[in-house]
MIROVO-478622 format. One record per residue: y, z, x of N, C-alpha, C, O in turn. Coordinates in pm, whole numbers. Layout:
NODE:Y:Z:X:Y:Z:X:Y:Z:X:Y:Z:X
...
//
This chain:
NODE:-1935:-3197:1642:-1928:-3305:1626:-1755:-3312:1567:-1755:-3279:1449
NODE:-1675:-3331:1595:-1525:-3376:1602:-1441:-3484:1505:-1330:-3529:1535
NODE:-1508:-3514:1393:-1463:-3648:1348:-1432:-3588:1221:-1460:-3477:1176
NODE:-1351:-3712:1158:-1279:-3701:987:-1370:-3645:893:-1475:-3702:863
NODE:-1342:-3554:854:-1430:-3523:698:-1421:-3611:590:-1302:-3620:562
NODE:-1499:-3691:506:-1493:-3769:380:-1402:-3692:302:-1322:-3749:227
NODE:-1408:-3554:315:-1369:-3442:164:-1336:-3324:252:-1428:-3250:289
NODE:-1220:-3303:285:-1172:-3183:351:-1199:-3090:276:-1211:-3118:157
NODE:-1219:-2942:319:-1234:-2849:294:-1350:-2804:203:-1356:-2693:151
NODE:-1442:-2903:188:-1539:-2849:136:-1683:-2853:220:-1783:-2834:151
NODE:-1701:-2872:339:-1752:-2832:424:-1700:-2817:606:-1606:-2876:660
NODE:-1772:-2744:654:-1737:-2740:815:-1843:-2749:935:-1932:-2665:939
NODE:-1838:-2819:1004:-1931:-2832:1106:-1929:-2728:1223:-1833:-2737:1299
NODE:-2030:-2621:1249:-1950:-2551:1369:-1984:-2544:1519:-2098:-2579:1548
NODE:-1929:-2517:1587:-1937:-2545:1737:-2085:-2579:1760:-2113:-2642:1862
NODE:-2197:-2539:1662:-2348:-2564:1728:-2406:-2714:1671:-2514:-2767:1699
NODE:-2295:-2766:1578:-2317:-2882:1481:-2395:-2841:1374:-2474:-2912:1312
NODE:-2374:-2738:1357:-2454:-2717:1208:-2354:-2691:1067:-2279:-2593:1059
NODE:-2366:-2791:962:-2294:-2814:857:-2296:-2693:773:-2401:-2632:756
NODE:-2210:-2663:731:-2207:-2572:599:-2090:-2591:516:-1973:-2610:547
NODE:-2167:-2579:366:-2075:-2605:269:-1997:-2466:256:-2036:-2355:292
NODE:-1862:-2506:187:-1741:-2398:210:-1724:-2394:26:-1682:-2485:-45
NODE:-1782:-2232:-25:-1768:-2203:-148:-1681:-2102:-140:-1626:-2050:-43
NODE:-1673:-2076:-283:-1542:-1960:-333:-1627:-1837:-404:-1727:-1870:-467
NODE:-1586:-1676:-394:-1680:-1605:-468:-1539:-1517:-507:-1450:-1470:-436
NODE:-1557:-1516:-628:-1468:-1431:-709:-1450:-1300:-671:-1550:-1233:-643
NODE:-1326:-1244:-665:-1302:-1107:-583:-1356:-1006:-724:-1428:-906:-721
NODE:-1312:-1054:-810:-1324:-976:-940:-1490:-925:-1011:-1524:-809:-1035
NODE:-1566:-1038:-1031:-1686:-1061:-1084:-1811:-1083:-957:-1920:-1025:-961
NODE:-1775:-1165:-862:-1865:-1205:-776:-1939:-1319:-777:-2035:-1345:-704
NODE:-1877:-1403:-888:-1954:-1523:-912:-1905:-1621:-787:-1799:-1594:-730
NODE:-1978:-1726:-751:-1978:-1792:-628:-1978:-1925:-709:-2038:-1942:-816
NODE:-1898:-2023:-638:-1893:-2159:-661:-1844:-2269:-560:-1771:-2254:-462
NODE:-1893:-2365:-602:-1845:-2488:-535:-1854:-2599:-611:-1944:-2624:-691
NODE:-1725:-2690:-574:-1625:-2625:-424:-1565:-2569:-482:-1547:-2572:-604
NODE:-1506:-2483:-378:-1370:-2382:-373:-1292:-2424:-480:-1293:-2545:-503
NODE:-1235:-2363:-540:-1134:-2412:-619:-977:-2274:-670:-985:-2157:-707
NODE:-895:-2337:-654:-784:-2177:-624:-758:-2196:-772:-776:-2296:-841
NODE:-699:-2048:-813:-633:-2003:-932:-700:-1906:-1032:-654:-1805:-1085
NODE:-818:-1961:-1043:-916:-1879:-1163:-1042:-1884:-1095:-1071:-1946:-993
NODE:-1119:-1802:-1172:-1258:-1801:-1176:-1343:-1901:-1238:-1329:-1924:-1358
NODE:-1406:-1946:-1189:-1523:-2043:-1277:-1622:-1991:-1352:-1709:-2064:-1400
NODE:-1619:-1856:-1372:-1719:-1802:-1490:-1638:-1769:-1609:-1544:-1689:-1615
NODE:-1677:-1828:-1683:-1607:-1816:-1870:-1557:-1692:-1910:-1457:-1678:-1981
NODE:-1660:-1557:-1842:-1628:-1420:-1904:-1566:-1330:-1818:-1581:-1207:-1821
NODE:-1468:-1420:-1707:-1428:-1340:-1611:-1268:-1395:-1595:-1259:-1514:-1566
NODE:-1141:-1319:-1610:-1017:-1355:-1540:-972:-1336:-1429:-852:-1318:-1411
NODE:-1063:-1337:-1330:-1014:-1286:-1241:-961:-1427:-1147:-1026:-1532:-1149
NODE:-833:-1409:-1065:-782:-1532:-1018:-784:-1527:-864:-718:-1614:-807
NODE:-867:-1412:-771:-869:-1405:-631:-1018:-1442:-597:-1122:-1392:-640
NODE:-995:-1560:-494:-1101:-1644:-451:-1125:-1592:-314:-1024:-1598:-243
NODE:-1230:-1542:-257:-1264:-1583:-98:-1360:-1698:-45:-1460:-1741:-102
NODE:-1318:-1729:49:-1385:-1892:94:-1529:-1796:167:-1517:-1693:234
NODE:-1663:-1866:131:-1761:-1807:130:-1828:-1942:222:-1771:-2051:215
NODE:-1947:-1925:305:-2009:-2018:333:-2149:-2026:263:-2207:-1923:226
NODE:-2199:-2144:247:-2306:-2098:118:-2440:-2128:217:-2427:-2159:335
NODE:-2554:-2116:155:-2673:-2135:211:-2690:-2300:279:-2657:-2409:233
NODE:-2742:-2271:376:-2794:-2374:448:-2913:-2492:388:-2901:-2615:389
NODE:-3042:-2399:333:-3153:-2419:308:-3129:-2409:113:-3070:-2332:38
NODE:-3217:-2541:94:-3244:-2482:-110:-3356:-2588:-102:-3410:-2636:-2
NODE:-3383:-2618:-262:-3504:-2688:-267:-3464:-2806:-384:-3382:-2784:-473
NODE:-3524:-2908:-372:-3497:-3021:-429:-3525:-2971:-592:-3625:-2909:-628
NODE:-3385:-3024:-704:-3391:-2992:-799:-3425:-3079:-864:-3492:-3057:-964
NODE:-3380:-3235:-818:-3394:-3363:-878:-3362:-3436:-767:-3324:-3390:-660
NODE:-3388:-3610:-809:-3364:-3670:-686:-3336:-3820:-701:-3353:-3837:-822
NODE:-3310:-3911:-661:-3270:-4069:-708:-3269:-4121:-620:-3286:-4063:-512
NODE:-3245:-4262:-629:-3183:-4349:-540:-3101:-4464:-589:-3124:-4539:-685
NODE:-2983:-4463:-490:-2873:-4561:-527:-2867:-4746:-445:-2793:-4789:-357
NODE:-2992:-4822:-532:-3030:-4890:-489:-2903:-5043:-523:-2946:-5153:-559
NODE:-2802:-5022:-509:-2738:-5144:-567:-2594:-5096:-537:-2562:-4982:-570
NODE:-2509:-5175:-479:-2356:-5081:-427:-2236:-5072:-539:-2203:-5166:-612
NODE:-2196:-4982:-539:-2076:-4924:-661:-1996:-5021:-671:-1965:-5101:-583
NODE:-1950:-5015:-809:-1852:-5130:-849:-1695:-5097:-788:-1667:-4977:-790
NODE:-1598:-5183:-737:-1501:-5179:-708:-1450:-5011:-764:-1517:-4931:-829
NODE:-1325:-4999:-716:-1254:-5023:-577:-1349:-4997:-453:-1322:-5031:-338
NODE:-1444:-4943:-487:-1559:-4921:-367:-1577:-5018:-275:-1616:-5131:-305
NODE:-1556:-4987:-178:-1591:-5113:-106:-1747:-5063:7:-1759:-4993:108
NODE:-1834:-5133:-68:-1971:-5119:9:-1981:-5188:165:-1911:-5286:189
NODE:-2045:-5150:237:-2089:-5221:364:-2147:-5368:352:-2209:-5416:258
NODE:-2120:-5411:441:-2193:-5557:428:-2335:-5565:551:-2324:-5598:669
NODE:-2413:-5540:508:-2519:-5567:391:-2533:-5441:319:-2569:-5343:383
NODE:-2515:-5433:225:-2528:-5292:150:-2674:-5237:196:-2761:-5321:218
NODE:-2710:-5080:213:-2789:-5037:242:-2826:-4943:167:-2760:-4842:193
NODE:-2915:-4923:67:-2961:-4846:-63:-2939:-4696:35:-2938:-4690:158
NODE:-2923:-4590:-59:-2934:-4445:-12:-3007:-4390:-140:-3034:-4442:-249
NODE:-3033:-4244:-76:-3106:-4143:-159:-3016:-4050:-168:-2934:-4011:-85
NODE:-3043:-4005:-309:-2934:-3877:-368:-3040:-3767:-376:-3160:-3793:-391
NODE:-2988:-3629:-364:-3064:-3513:-414:-2966:-3389:-472:-2855:-3350:-437
NODE:-3041:-3354:-556:-2958:-3267:-633:-3055:-3116:-539:-3177:-3100:-539
NODE:-2971:-3043:-482:-3046:-2930:-394:-3018:-2809:-461:-2900:-2782:-486
NODE:-3099:-2741:-490:-3057:-2581:-542:-3081:-2489:-435:-3182:-2461:-372
NODE:-2939:-2439:-430:-2912:-2355:-313:-2985:-2220:-296:-2981:-2140:-390
NODE:-3067:-2183:-156:-3185:-2083:-214:-3087:-1932:-215:-3146:-1833:-258
NODE:-2970:-1918:-177:-2911:-1762:-217:-2802:-1763:-328:-2738:-1661:-352
NODE:-2788:-1849:-378:-2658:-1861:-463:-2685:-1926:-621:-2630:-1907:-730
NODE:-2829:-2036:-565:-2896:-2065:-701:-2802:-2207:-783:-2820:-2244:-899
NODE:-2719:-2258:-698:-2604:-2354:-733:-2708:-2480:-723:-2824:-2468:-683
NODE:-2647:-2605:-767:-2714:-2710:-763:-2599:-2820:-659:-2489:-2865:-691
NODE:-2652:-2833:-571:-2531:-2945:-462:-2608:-3085:-480:-2724:-3119:-457
NODE:-2515:-3141:-524:-2569:-3305:-484:-2517:-3349:-346:-2404:-3327:-304
NODE:-2597:-3400:-295:-2575:-3498:-179:-2643:-3639:-125:-2728:-3690:-198
NODE:-2616:-3690:-29:-2685:-3798:-4:-2798:-3726:130:-2770:-3640:214
NODE:-2929:-3800:108:-3026:-3764:171:-2969:-3826:316:-2869:-3899:313
NODE:-3028:-3798:430:-3022:-3886:545:-3105:-4031:585:-3225:-4053:573
NODE:-3051:-4077:612:-3073:-4233:654:-3244:-4201:726:-3290:-4131:817
NODE:-3301:-4303:619:-3434:-4312:625:-3512:-4217:560:-3620:-4224:618
NODE:-3518:-4140:482:-3565:-4043:387:-3555:-4155:245:-3445:-4207:225
NODE:-3650:-4183:167:-3667:-4280:72:-3715:-4163:-33:-3763:-4057:6
NODE:-3692:-4200:-192:-3779:-4151:-302:-3863:-4118:-282:-3881:-3998:-305
NODE:-3979:-4200:-223:-4141:-4174:-178:-4147:-4060:-63:-4261:-4042:-21
NODE:-4070:-3999:-18:-4096:-3892:44:-4021:-3761:35:-4000:-3679:123
NODE:-3982:-3759:-113:-3918:-3644:-207:-4003:-3610:-273:-4092:-3686:-309
NODE:-3994:-3475:-308:-4055:-3425:-446:-3981:-3325:-469:-3906:-3292:-377
NODE:-3976:-3242:-601:-3944:-3142:-702:-3993:-3029:-624:-4113:-3012:-601
NODE:-3897:-2947:-582:-3948:-2859:-499:-3951:-2811:-379:-3969:-2694:-345
NODE:-3920:-2962:-273:-3939:-2950:-142:-3829:-2894:-84:-3717:-2900:-135
NODE:-3865:-2823:53:-3736:-2756:107:-3648:-2837:200:-3696:-2885:303
NODE:-3507:-2854:164:-3437:-2917:239:-3327:-2804:321:-3312:-2682:316
NODE:-3280:-2887:376:-3165:-2829:501:-3064:-2936:486:-3094:-3055:473
NODE:-2934:-2886:488:-2780:-2907:527:-2793:-2939:654:-2848:-2886:750
NODE:-2699:-3088:629:-2693:-3119:781:-2577:-3241:728:-2562:-3263:608
NODE:-2504:-3312:829:-2388:-3403:793:-2403:-3516:874:-2435:-3519:992
NODE:-2376:-3605:802:-2371:-3792:917:-2241:-3835:856:-2161:-3781:779
NODE:-2250:-3984:934:-2130:-4052:882:-2147:-4185:746:-2238:-4269:741
NODE:-2056:-4173:668:-2086:-4272:547:-2057:-4421:645:-2048:-4421:768
NODE:-2050:-4508:581:-2064:-4649:624:-1939:-4652:708:-1941:-4680:828
NODE:-1802:-4613:623:-1703:-4628:678:-1640:-4516:835:-1538:-4520:904
NODE:-1745:-4440:833:-1687:-4349:958:-1684:-4222:931:-1732:-4152:1020
NODE:-1639:-4159:827:-1594:-3996:823:-1723:-3942:763:-1779:-3985:662
NODE:-1762:-3838:844:-1812:-3709:812:-1890:-3653:674:-1815:-3589:600
NODE:-1983:-3664:644:-2014:-3609:496:-2134:-3541:501:-2213:-3565:592
NODE:-2165:-3436:394:-2279:-3351:442:-2385:-3432:355:-2363:-3504:257
NODE:-2495:-3402:413:-2614:-3475:380:-2759:-3376:415:-2776:-3298:508
NODE:-2850:-3412:308:-2964:-3343:267:-3067:-3382:345:-3070:-3505:345
NODE:-3181:-3318:434:-3294:-3370:524:-3377:-3253:498:-3341:-3136:487
NODE:-3513:-3313:490:-3643:-3249:438:-3618:-3106:571:-3571:-3128:683
NODE:-3658:-2982:525:-3637:-2869:613:-3786:-2913:749:-3781:-2903:872
NODE:-3820:-2926:724:-3955:-2981:822:-3898:-3055:899:-3947:-3036:1010
NODE:-3806:-3144:903:-3752:-3247:948:-3618:-3184:1081:-3557:-3250:1166
NODE:-3612:-3050:1052:-3435:-2970:1111:-3525:-2892:1199:-3614:-2813:1168
NODE:-3471:-2940:1342:-3533:-2886:1471:-3439:-2840:1572:-3480:-2795:1679
//
């Protein structure tokens, strides 16, 4: 997938088509954060300033979910006609971080449950650039 990313530096897509969120690990305390942030550790008990880029877990479990059944207000320009989207907050398996993302089209809130295993993928926003998305792990083949 060689396309523009909606948020540069927050995720990559490898040659095999797998999406990976890019986080940072503090060299001083090992704290992992997402998104990456340069300059200081996000752990309030650490004064570390060096961060190394890390690829975060691609799987996790639904922590919470909802839908966006109405178009967002300006300045956002919604596609016409607006198609509601499902959002999921997923707790990453390895890091314990909770990352919010859109769920792949076709999966609604009626098909999700707290604790359900999800896998990271990516897909286009309405206007074309790629963004990370979540899909049920059973659908990942």
